[in-house]
C-alpha positions, -999 to +999 in steps of 0.1 A: -856-872-864-884-894-867-917-893-849-907-922-828-875-904-818-895-874-809-920-894-790-892-912-771-875-879-763-908-864-752-914-895-730-880-890-716-887-854-709-921-862-693-903-889-672-877-863-661-905-839-652-922-867-632-889-875-614-883-838-609-919-833-596-914-861-571-881-846-560-899-812-556-926-829-536-899-846-514-881-813-510-914-796-501-921-824-475-886-819-461-892-781-460-925-786-442-908-810-418-880-784-412-907-757-406-923-779-380-889-785-364-881-748-365-914-740-347-904-766-320-869-751-318-883-716-316-906-727-287-876-744-270-856-711-274-885-691-259-887-716-230-849-715-225-849-677-226-877-678-199-856-702-178-825-681-183-844-650-171-857-669-141-822-681-133-808-646-137-835-634-112-826-662-088-789-653-091-797-616-084-817-627-054-789-650-042-764-622-046-786-599-025-789-627+001-751-632+001-745-595+005-770-595+035-753-625+050-719-609+046-733-578+064-747-601+092-714-620+094-695-587+098-720-576+125-716-609+143-678-607+141-680-572+156-703-584+183-680-614+190-650-590+193-670-568+217-680-599+237-644-611+238-634-577+253-663-579+277-654-614+286-618-604+293-630-575+315-653-600+333-624-624+339-604-595+353-633-585+375-637-621+387-600-624+395-603-591+415-634-604+433-616-637+441-587-616+455-611-594+474-630-625+487-597-640+499-589-608+517-624-607+532-620-643+544-587-633+561-604-602+576-633-624+587-609-648+604-592-619+621-626-605+632-636-639+645-603-641+664-609-606+678-645-615+686-633-646+704-608-625+723-636-600+732-659-628+742-633-641+765-628-606+780-666-603+783-668-636+800-640-625+824-658-592+830-691-610+834-676-633+860-663-602+877-694-581+874-722-607+873-745-621+846-737-614+810-767-591+803-758-571+834-722-568+823-733-555+789-756-530+805-728-518+828-703-516+799-727-496+779-733-473+808-696-468+810-696-463+772-671-491+767-695-508+743 
């Protein structure tokens, strides 16, 4: 090999090293870019983990609230059942009162009839014995009233 061939080979090797150096520089730039991206991804992961923890806390709180609501609903259902029973009892009581009121109205009508009859008798007695007050005094004295 001649000096020229050696020089040419050497120039080719130097060119290859330059190309290889540029490739290494590009790869290093890519690695640096990836490292920056990895930092951002790691930050995103930390933020996501924080959000997940917050969501888990919220879910736990919601589960607690749901359990409390279920308890309240059960209590309300129990109260409603008791109120239905109480309402039925009140309806029965009202029906009994209505019956009793009807009976009382009948009795009152009978009492009024009897009172009218007694008033008529009193009037008759009063006409026989004198003024009304006088008749009452006499009837009381005779222990009729």
